[in-house]
N, C-alpha and C positions, 0 to 999 in steps of 0.2 A: 504494500500500500504506500501511497506517496501523496504529498501535497501538490498543489497546482499554482503556478504563477503566470499571470498575463501582464506583459509589458507593452503598453501602447498598442494593443490589438485593435485593428481596424478592418472594416470591409466596406468597400465602395463599389456600387453598381453603376455602370455607365461612365460617362466622362463629360468634361466641360460643364456647361450650364445645366445639363440634365442629370448630372451625377447625384446619386443618393448615398449618403453615408449611413448604411444600415447599422454599423457598429463604429463608434467614433472615439478612437484612442482610449480604450478601456484599460485601466490598471487595477489589478485585483490579485489578492493572495488568498488561497483556500487551504486550510490546515489539513494535515494528514488525519483521516478518519472523520472529517467533518461532514455533516449533512447540510449542504449549502444550497440555498434557493435563489434562483433568478426570477424576480417577480415584476410584472409590468403589463400594460395593456397590449392588445394586438398591434403588431407593427412596431414595437419599441426596440426590437433587435435581440431579444433574449434567446429565441430559437436559433437565429443566425450565430450568436455567440456560442451556444451549446454545440452546434454542428461544426464550428471551427475547432473547438476542443476535441471533438470526436475525429476530426480529420476529413469530414465529409464536404467541407467548404474550405477553400484556400483563402487565407487572410490577404488583404491588400497590403497591410503593413503590421509591424509589431513582432513580438516574440512570445512563444508559449513554452513553458518549462514544466515538466513533471519531475519534482524534486530538483536535482541539478542537471537533468538531461533536457537538452533543447529538442523539442519534438515538432517545432513549427512546420517543418516541411516533410515530416515522416508520413508514410501511408497509414491508413486506418489499422491495418494488421500489425504494424510495427509499434503502434502506440499502446497496445494492450488495454484498450478501453472496451466497455460493453455498453450497449444502449437499449433501453426499454422505450419503445415507441408508443405513441398515442393509440394506434390501432393494433398493438401487440406484435404484429408482423411474424406470427408463427407460421411454420411451414405446414400448409393444410394437408399435404399427402403423408406427412410423418406422424407417428404416434407422439404422445406427450414425452415418453422416455427418449425417443430419437431426437426430438427437438432440443431437449436439455443436454443430450450428449453431443450435439452438433459443435458447440463452442470448443469443448475440450478436444474433440477430434481435429478441428482446424488448427489447434495449438500443438498437435503432434502427440497427444496422450495415447497410451495403449489401451486396449479394450478393458482391462481390469481397472485402470485409473479412471477411464470414462464412466464405467459402471458405478464406481465408488462416488465420484463427484455428482453424478446424476441422482443417485440415491440420497446422498447427504442433503442436496439442495431441494429436492422434491419434498423431503421430510421437513426441511426448514419452513417451507411454505404450506405444509400440510396437504400435499397433493400426491403422496407416495402411493395411494391406492388407485390412482387414475392413469398410471403409466401407459396402459395399452389403448387408451382412448385417443381419438383424433380431436383436433381443436374444435371442429364443428359439433362435437358431442359435449362441449363444456359451456357453462354459463360465462358471462362477461367477466365476473369476478374470478372465476377459476382460470380463465385464459390469462388474466392479468398476473395471477400467481405463477403460472407456468412461464410466462415471459420473464418474470423476475428471477425464477429459478434458473432459466437458461442463461441469463446474463451473469448471475453469480457463479454458475458452474464453470464459466470461462476464466475464473480467477483474475478479473481485471484489476489493473492498478487504479482505475477510476471507473465508477459506475455513473452513467448519464441517463437521466429520465426525462422524457419529453411529454409532459402532461399525461402520465399513465392512467390517471383516474377519471379523466374527463368523459370517457364513454360509458361510465357506470351510472346507474340511477342514484339519486341523491342519498337514499338511505344506505346503500352499499358503499358509496363513496365515503360517507362519514365513518362507517365501520372500518374501512380499509386504511384510513389515515394512520391510526395508532399502530395497526398491525404492520403496515409497510415501514414505518419508522423503526419499529422494534426489529424487524427482519434485517433491514439495512445496517442499523447500528450494531447488531450482534456479530456481523462479519468484520467490522473494523475498516470497511472499504470507504475510501473518499468518494462521496456522492454529490453530484450536481443535478438539481431538479428544477425544471422550468415549469412555471404555472402562471396563470393570470388570476387565480383564485386566492384572494387575500387570506381567507380563513384557513385554507390548506397550508399556506406558507407559515402563518402565525402559529398553527398548532403542531407543525412537524419540524420546522427548521432549527438548526443550531444558530445559524446566522442567515440574514436575508440581504440581497443586493436588489434595490428597487431601480428599475431602468425606465427611461423615458427619452424618446428621440435618439436612440442609439448610445446614450450615455448612462453611466451609473450615477444616480443622484443621491443615494444614501446606502450605506452598508452598516449593519448592526444586528444585535440580537433582536428577536421579535418584540420584546418589551420596549426596547429603546426606540425602534422604528415606530411603534404604535404610540408610545407616550411622549416622545420627543421628536416629532417629524422634522426633517431638515428643511423642508419648504412646503408651500401650500399644495403642490402637486401630490407629495407623499401623504400629507394629512388627509387630502380629499380622496386619494385612491385606496389607501390602506384603512378600510373601515369608513364609518360615517363621521362627519365633523360639523360643528357649528363654528362660525367665524364672526369676529367683531373687531373693528379697528379701534385703537385707543392710543393714549399717550402716557408715558411714564410720568407720574405725578411729581410736581415740584414742591419743595418746602424749604424756604431760605436758600434757594438756588441749588439745592441738592435733591436727589431722588429720595423719597421718604421710605425708610425701612419700617416694617410693621410686623409685629408678632413673630419673632424667630427668623427674621431676615426676609420675610415675604415683602414684595414691592407692590405699591398701590398704583393701579392703572385707571386713569379717567377715561370713560367710554360714553357714548351717547345714551346708554341705558343705566348709567350710574357707575359706581366704583366696583372694580374687580381687584383681586389680589393674585399675585403669582409668585411661586417659589422657583420658577425657571431661571437658571443662572444666565440665560441668553437674553435677559430683559433689556440690556442696554442702558446708557446714561440717562440722567434726568432730562425730560423734554423730548425724548425719542418717540417717534411715531412707530407703533408696532401693530401687528395683527395677532390677536389671541385666538387660540383653537381650543374648543371644549368638546369632548366626546359626549354623545347623547346619554350614555349610561353613567356618566360621572356627575350628572346634574340631579340634585334632590328636588322632588316635587312635593309641595305641601299646600294646604289651604292658606289663604291670606290671613294676616293677623300676627300678633307677636308670638314668637316661639323661643324657647331657650336656645342660646347660641353657645355651644360648647367650644367652638373654634372661633376666636376673635378675628382670624384672617379668612373668614368665609363671607362671601358676598351674598346679598339677597336682591334678586331682580324680579320686579313684578311683571306678570304676563297674563295672557288669556288663552284658554284652551280653544283651539280651532277644530281639532278632530282627535279621535281616539281609535286606535286599531288594536284589536286583541290578537296576539300571536302565540298563544299557548302559555309558555313560561314567562313571557314578558308582554307588556302593553306599551305600544309606542304612541306618544302624543306629538301632535304638531301644535306648538304654542306661538302666539304672536306677541312680540315685544312692543314696548311703547314707541319704538321707531317705525313699526310696521313690518320689520323683518320677522321671519319665522324660524324657529329652532325645532329640531327633532329631539325629543326626550324619551329615553327608554327606562322603564322601571319594572321590577318584578310585578307580575300580574297578581292583584289581590282580588279574589273572587267576591269579596264582600264590599269592595269600594272601587269606584272608578270616577274620574272627573269628566263630567259631560261637557260637550261643546258649549262655549260661552262662559264657562266657570272661570272667575279670576283666581289665579294661583301665584305662588311665590317659588321662584327657581333659586335654589341654594347651591353655591359653587365654592368649593374649598380651593385655597391657593395652590395646593399640590396638583389640582386637576386642571389648571389653566396653563397650557403650553404656549410659548411664544414662537411665532413663525419668523425666522430670520428673513431679511430682504434678499 
């Protein structure tokens, strides 16, 4: 197993004024044994980048290293990678067992070695009892497991996964997330996973690189990317977000600290507080980001405030949507803007449309979006 390093990797299609930079000077380091995700919308360059790592697409510029080995211009076979495709790409005329033996066979393993690797990896994905079946005799989830077993049996230095769960139904996709992560991590293989599904990335990744327009705009652990987005695109793409413009409050020419270092932000809907260290100097104009589930919703009127650095913003309920475990509200602020608020569904109480409410926001839940 080995780590991966990308130095100024680029892919340009076309030339002159019609040139398209699908991947734009990407620099990235992926640690040995890491389950690393490339996340972004369609057309952002994530699949192109994955295919350059695999050797399926030649880069226009830059360098790719597996450990200390430069593999930029090596063939697919010489890179010792294995790929799990969106449509699984199993050989339809081969049995499950023959599919899984295929990789070791191409790597020169003898019959006993191939049999041992196939058995070990089919057992890992709990498909050892389906060895004689053909792919068309399996469900989508079973085919996905076989595709993963085939990739792992090849003993790759790097495992590459191109949206492998996207063809499964929602319930099975949710079930497979934890299982897939557990299976990949148990091998110690360095894995790179492409997806446009934010929840998939947040629930499975060790680290995430968010891509937009061929560039990486943020790299970090799931909690970091979600709670401290690097810019408005990341905040808006990775989960839902409410935004409001504000200015770091002044007091005697200095930004006022409040309750344990939180900073006061003056906004059109009143005072907010933030503990985000990216707040900036006094007088700075900033954008605040508040996740829907971080907002407390209560009836109007005085209530005990345990946290002195928590803001209270009046609003009116526009609509309420029951989603099972949560209820999502659309609330209109005094400015006319609307925010989405998510709270645990209480079967005995819900705020009807037109109800005046108070939105309560702790300083730790207000992220500052850098310019």
